Structures are given as C-alpha cells and as structure tokens.
C-alpha positions as CSV (number, residue, x, y, z in Angstrom):
1,M,-10.3,-9.5,28.1
2,Q,-12.2,-11.3,30.7
3,F,-9.8,-14.6,30.1
4,S,-6.5,-12.7,30.1
5,P,-6.0,-8.9,29.0
6,M,-2.6,-9.8,28.0
7,L,-3.3,-12.3,25.8
8,A,-6.1,-10.1,24.2
9,G,-3.4,-7.3,23.7
10,A,-0.8,-9.6,22.3
11,V,-3.2,-11.1,19.7
12,T,-5.0,-7.8,18.8
13,G,-1.7,-6.1,18.3
14,G,0.3,-9.1,16.8
15,F,-2.3,-10.1,14.1
16,W,-4.0,-6.7,13.3
17,Q,-2.0,-5.7,10.2
18,V,-2.5,-9.6,9.1
19,I,-6.1,-8.8,9.4
20,V,-5.9,-5.5,7.4
21,I,-3.8,-7.5,4.4
22,F,-6.9,-9.5,4.0
23,G,-9.5,-6.6,4.4
24,L,-11.2,-7.9,7.6
25,H,-10.5,-5.2,9.9
26,W,-13.9,-3.6,8.7
27,A,-15.5,-6.4,10.5
28,F,-14.3,-5.0,14.0
29,L,-15.8,-1.4,13.3
30,P,-19.4,-2.4,14.7
31,I,-17.7,-4.2,17.8
32,T,-15.8,-0.7,18.5
33,L,-19.1,1.6,17.8
34,N,-20.9,-0.8,19.9
35,N,-18.5,-0.6,23.0
36,L,-18.7,3.2,22.7
37,A,-22.3,3.4,22.8
38,T,-23.0,0.7,25.4
39,L,-19.9,1.1,27.9
40,G,-18.8,4.5,26.9
41,Y,-15.1,3.4,25.9
42,D,-13.4,1.1,23.7
43,L,-10.5,-1.4,24.7
44,M,-9.3,-2.4,21.0
45,R,-8.8,1.2,19.6
46,P,-5.3,1.5,21.8
47,M,-4.2,-1.9,21.0
48,L,-4.5,-1.3,17.5
49,T,-2.4,2.0,17.8
50,A,0.4,-0.1,18.9
51,A,0.2,-2.5,15.5
52,V,0.2,0.9,13.5
53,L,3.0,2.6,15.2
54,A,5.3,-0.6,15.0
55,Q,5.0,-0.7,11.1
56,A,5.9,3.0,11.3
57,G,8.8,2.1,13.3
58,A,9.8,-0.6,11.1
59,L,9.6,1.7,8.3
60,L,11.9,4.2,9.6
61,A,14.5,1.6,10.2
62,V,14.3,0.5,6.3
63,M,14.8,4.1,5.4
64,L,17.8,4.6,7.4
65,K,19.4,1.1,6.5
66,T,18.6,0.4,2.7
67,R,20.9,1.2,0.1
68,N,18.1,1.2,-2.7
69,S,17.2,4.7,-3.4
70,Q,13.9,4.1,-4.4
71,L,12.8,2.0,-1.4
72,K,14.5,4.9,0.7
73,T,12.2,7.5,-0.6
74,L,9.1,5.3,-0.4
75,S,10.0,4.1,3.2
76,G,10.5,7.8,4.3
77,S,7.0,8.9,3.1
78,A,5.4,5.7,4.2
79,T,6.5,6.3,7.8
80,I,4.7,9.7,8.0
81,T,1.7,7.9,6.5
82,A,1.7,5.2,9.0
83,I,2.3,7.7,12.1
84,F,-0.9,9.2,11.2
85,G,-2.8,6.0,10.6
86,I,-2.4,4.9,7.1
87,T,-0.3,1.8,7.0
88,E,-1.3,0.2,3.5
89,P,1.6,2.2,1.5
90,G,4.2,0.9,4.0
91,I,2.9,-2.5,4.3
92,Y,2.2,-3.3,0.5
93,G,5.3,-1.3,-0.6
94,V,7.7,-2.0,1.9
95,T,7.5,-4.0,4.9
96,L,5.4,-7.2,3.4
97,R,7.5,-7.0,0.5
98,L,10.8,-7.3,2.4
99,K,8.9,-9.8,4.6
100,K,11.1,-9.6,7.8
101,P,10.4,-5.9,8.8
102,F,6.8,-7.0,8.6
103,I,7.5,-9.9,11.0
104,Y,9.6,-7.6,13.5
105,A,6.6,-5.1,13.4
106,C,3.8,-7.8,14.2
107,I,6.0,-9.2,17.0
108,S,6.5,-5.6,18.5
109,A,2.9,-4.8,18.3
110,A,2.2,-8.0,20.1
111,I,4.4,-6.9,23.0
112,G,2.9,-3.6,23.0
113,G,-0.7,-4.7,22.7
114,A,0.1,-7.0,25.8
115,I,1.3,-4.0,28.0
116,I,-1.7,-2.0,26.9
117,G,-4.0,-4.6,27.8
118,V,-2.7,-5.2,30.9
119,G,-2.5,-1.5,32.0
120,G,-6.5,-1.2,30.8
121,G,-5.8,1.4,28.1
122,R,-9.1,2.6,26.7
123,A,-10.6,5.0,23.8
124,V,-13.6,7.2,24.9
125,A,-14.2,8.3,21.2
126,Y,-13.9,6.8,17.9
127,S,-10.5,7.8,16.0
128,L,-8.3,6.4,13.3
129,P,-5.4,4.5,15.4
130,S,-2.6,6.7,15.1
131,L,-0.8,9.3,16.8
132,L,-3.7,11.8,16.5
133,A,-5.7,9.3,18.3
134,F,-3.9,9.8,21.7
135,P,-6.4,12.7,23.1
136,T,-9.2,10.0,22.9
137,Y,-6.9,7.9,25.1
138,V,-6.4,10.1,28.1
139,T,-8.6,8.2,30.4
140,T,-8.0,5.1,32.5
141,G,-5.0,3.6,31.4
142,F,-3.4,5.9,29.4
143,A,0.2,5.6,31.0
144,S,-0.1,2.0,29.5
145,V,-1.1,3.3,26.1
146,V,2.1,5.8,26.1
147,I,4.2,3.1,27.1
148,G,2.9,0.0,24.9
149,V,3.1,2.2,21.9
150,S,6.3,3.5,22.4
151,V,7.7,0.0,23.1
152,S,6.1,-1.1,19.8
153,F,7.4,1.7,17.7
154,V,11.1,1.5,19.4
155,L,11.3,-2.1,19.4
156,A,10.4,-2.6,15.7
157,F,12.7,0.0,14.7
158,L,15.4,-1.6,16.5
159,L,14.6,-5.1,15.5
160,T,14.7,-4.0,11.7
161,L,17.9,-1.9,12.0
162,L,19.9,-4.6,14.3
163,L,18.7,-7.9,12.6
164,G,18.2,-6.5,9.0
165,F,16.5,-8.0,6.0
166,K,17.3,-9.1,2.5
167,D,17.8,-5.5,0.8
168,L,16.7,-4.7,-2.7
169,E,19.5,-4.3,-5.1
170,A,21.1,-0.6,-4.7
171,T,19.8,1.3,-7.8
172,V,22.3,3.5,-10.3
173,E,20.9,5.9,-12.5
174,E,22.3,5.9,-16.0
175,P,23.1,9.2,-17.7
176,Q,20.3,10.0,-20.5
177,T,21.4,11.0,-23.8
178,E,19.3,12.6,-26.7
179,T,18.8,10.2,-29.6
180,S,19.8,11.8,-33.0
181,G,17.9,11.5,-36.3
182,Q,14.3,11.0,-36.8
183,E,12.3,10.1,-33.6
184,K,10.0,7.1,-33.9
185,Q,6.4,7.6,-34.7
186,T,5.5,5.1,-31.9
187,I,5.9,5.1,-28.2
188,E,7.8,2.1,-27.0
189,P,7.1,1.1,-23.3
190,N,10.1,2.3,-20.8
191,E,11.6,3.9,-23.5
192,S,13.7,6.7,-22.1
193,R,13.6,9.5,-25.0
194,L,13.6,13.1,-24.0
195,N,14.4,12.0,-20.4
196,K,11.1,10.3,-19.8
197,E,10.0,6.9,-19.3
198,F,6.6,5.8,-20.9
199,I,3.5,4.0,-19.7
200,V,1.1,2.9,-22.0
201,S,-2.8,2.0,-21.1
202,P,-3.2,-1.5,-19.7
203,L,-7.1,-1.3,-20.3
204,K,-9.6,0.0,-22.6
205,G,-12.0,2.5,-21.1
206,S,-12.6,5.9,-20.0
207,V,-9.5,8.0,-18.1
208,Q,-10.4,9.7,-14.9
209,L,-8.4,11.8,-12.3
210,L,-7.1,9.8,-9.6
211,E,-8.0,12.4,-6.8
212,D,-11.8,11.7,-7.7
213,L,-11.4,8.1,-6.8
214,P,-13.6,7.2,-3.7
215,D,-10.7,5.7,-2.0
216,P,-8.6,7.9,0.3
217,A,-5.4,5.6,0.2
218,F,-5.0,6.3,-3.4
219,S,-6.7,9.8,-4.2
220,S,-4.8,11.5,-1.3
221,G,-1.7,10.7,-3.4
222,A,-0.1,8.9,-0.5
223,M,0.5,5.8,-2.7
224,G,1.9,8.0,-5.6
225,Q,0.8,9.8,-8.8
226,G,-1.3,8.0,-11.6
227,L,-4.4,7.8,-13.4
228,V,-7.7,6.0,-13.2
229,I,-9.2,4.0,-16.0
230,E,-12.9,3.0,-16.1
231,P,-12.8,-0.4,-18.0
232,T,-15.1,-1.5,-20.8
233,D,-14.2,-4.9,-20.6
234,G,-12.1,-7.1,-18.1
235,I,-8.8,-7.8,-19.9
236,L,-5.8,-6.1,-18.0
237,V,-2.5,-6.1,-20.0
238,S,1.0,-5.2,-18.9
239,P,1.5,-1.2,-19.6
240,I,5.5,-1.8,-19.5
241,N,8.3,-4.0,-20.1
242,G,9.6,-5.4,-16.8
243,V,9.1,-8.2,-13.9
244,V,5.9,-8.7,-11.8
245,T,7.2,-8.1,-8.2
246,T,3.5,-8.4,-6.3
247,V,0.4,-10.5,-7.1
248,F,-2.3,-10.2,-4.6
249,P,-3.6,-13.8,-3.8
250,T,-7.1,-12.2,-4.6
251,G,-6.0,-11.1,-8.2
252,H,-7.4,-7.6,-7.5
253,A,-3.9,-5.8,-7.5
254,L,-0.4,-6.3,-8.7
255,G,3.1,-4.5,-8.8
256,L,5.2,-4.2,-11.7
257,T,8.8,-2.9,-11.8
258,T,10.6,-2.0,-15.0
259,D,14.2,-2.5,-15.7
260,S,15.0,1.2,-14.9
261,G,13.5,0.8,-11.6
262,M,10.1,2.5,-12.0
263,E,7.4,0.7,-10.0
264,L,3.8,0.6,-10.7
265,L,0.7,-0.6,-8.8
266,I,-2.4,-1.5,-10.7
267,H,-5.6,-1.7,-8.4
268,I,-8.7,-2.9,-10.0
269,G,-11.7,-1.4,-8.3
270,V,-12.5,0.0,-4.9
271,N,-12.4,-2.5,-1.8
272,T,-12.4,-5.4,-4.1
273,V,-10.2,-7.4,-1.9
274,K,-13.5,-8.1,0.0
275,L,-14.3,-10.2,-3.2
276,K,-11.7,-12.8,-2.1
277,G,-10.6,-13.5,-5.6
278,Q,-14.2,-13.9,-7.1
279,F,-14.5,-12.9,-10.4
280,F,-10.8,-12.5,-11.0
281,E,-8.3,-14.7,-12.8
282,K,-4.6,-14.3,-12.5
283,K,-2.4,-15.0,-15.6
284,V,0.9,-14.1,-14.0
285,K,2.9,-15.0,-10.7
286,E,5.3,-13.0,-8.8
287,G,8.8,-13.0,-10.6
288,D,7.5,-13.4,-14.0
289,R,9.1,-11.3,-16.6
290,V,6.5,-9.5,-18.9
291,S,6.4,-7.5,-22.1
292,C,4.1,-4.7,-23.0
293,G,0.5,-6.2,-24.0
294,Q,1.1,-9.5,-22.3
295,L,-2.1,-10.7,-20.3
296,L,-1.9,-9.9,-16.6
297,V,-5.4,-10.5,-15.3
298,E,-8.7,-11.3,-16.7
299,F,-11.8,-10.3,-14.6
300,D,-15.6,-10.1,-14.9
301,A,-16.5,-6.3,-14.7
302,E,-20.3,-6.6,-15.0
303,Q,-20.2,-9.1,-12.4
304,I,-18.0,-6.8,-10.0
305,R,-20.6,-3.9,-10.6
306,T,-23.5,-6.3,-10.0
307,A,-21.9,-7.2,-6.6
308,S,-22.0,-3.2,-5.9
309,Y,-18.4,-2.7,-6.3
310,I,-16.6,0.0,-8.5
311,T,-14.4,-1.2,-11.1
312,A,-12.5,1.9,-11.7
313,T,-8.9,0.9,-11.8
314,S,-5.9,2.8,-10.5
315,V,-2.4,2.9,-12.4
316,I,-0.1,4.3,-10.1
317,V,3.7,5.2,-10.0
318,T,4.5,4.2,-6.5
319,N,8.0,5.6,-6.5
320,S,6.7,9.0,-8.0
321,A,9.0,10.7,-5.7
322,N,12.0,9.7,-7.7
323,Y,11.0,11.7,-10.8
324,L,10.7,15.3,-11.3
325,D,6.9,14.7,-12.6
326,V,4.6,12.1,-13.8
327,L,3.0,13.6,-16.8
328,K,-0.6,12.4,-17.7
329,T,-2.7,11.9,-21.0
330,T,-5.1,14.5,-21.8
331,E,-7.6,12.0,-24.0
332,Q,-10.9,11.0,-22.0
333,E,-10.9,7.6,-23.9
334,V,-8.0,5.1,-24.1
335,K,-7.3,1.5,-25.6
336,Q,-5.0,-0.7,-24.7
337,G,-1.3,0.3,-25.9
338,D,-2.4,4.3,-25.9
339,Y,0.1,6.4,-24.2
340,L,-1.1,6.9,-20.8
341,M,1.6,8.7,-18.8
342,S,5.4,9.2,-18.6
343,A,7.6,9.6,-15.7
344,V,10.1,12.7,-16.0
345,V,13.7,11.3,-15.1
C-alpha cells in the first residue's frame, strides 16, 4: 500500500480466490484484526469484497448462458451464496470447473481492487467480505468501494457472458418406467427403479447428520443435501458408477458424476486442505471412469486425527435442487457398499 495502492488493490483482488482455493486465506485474518486493533481500520476487506462479488457476477452469467440444466441450477444458487460471502460452492462447482469464468472473475476483481486501493477504501469493523459488509465500509473512501465492487461484478458478468466458456453438455432427462416382475434383492449403484437413483456408502463407519458437521459451508446445505460418515479406516471407494470430474491436488476431496447427471462431492474431514496432501494418497485422476467399489483415495485417519483434524467425511449431492428429495439411510453404522442415500427423480 505504501509503494502503490493501485498495485496492492490489483494483486489482492486478483489473487484472493486463488488464495482461498489453497486454504491460505486464514493467514490474512491476524493482519486484519491487528489493523483494526492498532489503526482502527483495515484496507484489505474492501478489496476482498471486490473478489467475492466478481465471482458472483461470473456465476450469474453462467446461469444465464449455460444450456445444462444442472449447471444452471447450481450457478443460480451459488450466485446467491457468493453475494453473501460464501464463494466455495461457486468456485468448486462452477467457475473453476469451467476455468474461463474463474479467470474472468479474477481479472475483474483485480481492476475493482485497484480502484478501491487508489480510493483508499477501508473497513472500520471486521466482517465477511460480501454485500452485507458495506455498512463497515461507510467511512473514508466509501465511494471507491462502491465503484470498485460494482465494476468487479459487472465486468465479470459481461466477460463471461460475451466471451463465453466451454459449456457442459446439455442434459436430457429420460422418462422413467417401472420394472415388472420380481425386483432385485440388492441395490445396484445408479439404478433408477421406482424413480430413484441410489448411492452406496464409500466408507465403513458411523453415520452422522450433515447439519451437525462443524463446517458452515457444508452444514448450511449450501453445497447440497447429504450425509457425513465418521470413518473407521482410511479406504474410500466409489459410491456410484460414473466419471471422476474433480480431484483436488491435496487428495482430500473429489467430485463424481453419474451417467444420468447426478453430481457428488466427497470431502474427507474438516479443513484438511491445510494438510497440503499429507496423509492422503490419490488413486484416480480427473476423467477416469470408475465403478462402484473402486478405490478412490487412501488416507491415514489416525494420523489426521493426531494432527488435530476432524476426519468426518461429507458425501453430498451437489445438484440436489434437480431432484424432488434426497432420502437418507436411518442406519447408524454402514460399511462400504451399504445403502446410503437415494435421489428421487
């Protein structure tokens, strides 16, 4: 800021969401708190708001432009959460997945952050960077915050809408028909009988409610409906037949998609991204086709717990909005291959 407020704003705004992806954003919290305690204001919060609202603008454009019904639904809900400060659903589910919208948003955030830096926008209290944080910016440089954030949102929206992106294949729902004769005694993964698509357990362990997980990004339901499994071992297998759409470099999370378009996110532990891949060993890569029961990740649950991290693993249907409901098992203990959930078509 002393060398160049414009450069400081551009770097902070442009790279903030990249920093979030790697879980390094928590390192900036002590700086913000120290600024507020010693100076009475903080210069970073408004710049970060430009980065957050830029993602919201890109998400809104994706929602309007895409022909994929699942992506349209996910983008719409993620736009709302991003406006109010939670960008992870939008980043992992949409913009980073499509690549170009994420880049457009970062460029827009850099421009908006530069405007805020030059104008000296500041926060006089701690808040989550979002639309709701604006009351904390009503002080010196407030006009620059309004202009910078507006530019970030509008520019990201226009770049995504006009320059476009490689869209996901449009989805067409097939009509469901009831099977005649005796039903199978075992549940096959992805089997659409009685208009349901089934998910089996990828882990052996105890079942917990998603809302009890100490991670608001998941427990709030913003990512979709699902369950949590506290694993008794470190063997994670595929709960469906489908394709691996996302594998995080750290190995702590991955995304799967069935042939019918159901999207799953499996996230091992809480804040385990901070382990930077330690204790995790990936067995698949993006684009791999997997079958139910196939090994996806091996992890050392005991070492993760020893490092003071929670190993409770979330299994979430991220496009839950495309289904009438997501029904869940009532069993308290499951093993790999047991019925876990079913999405009602």
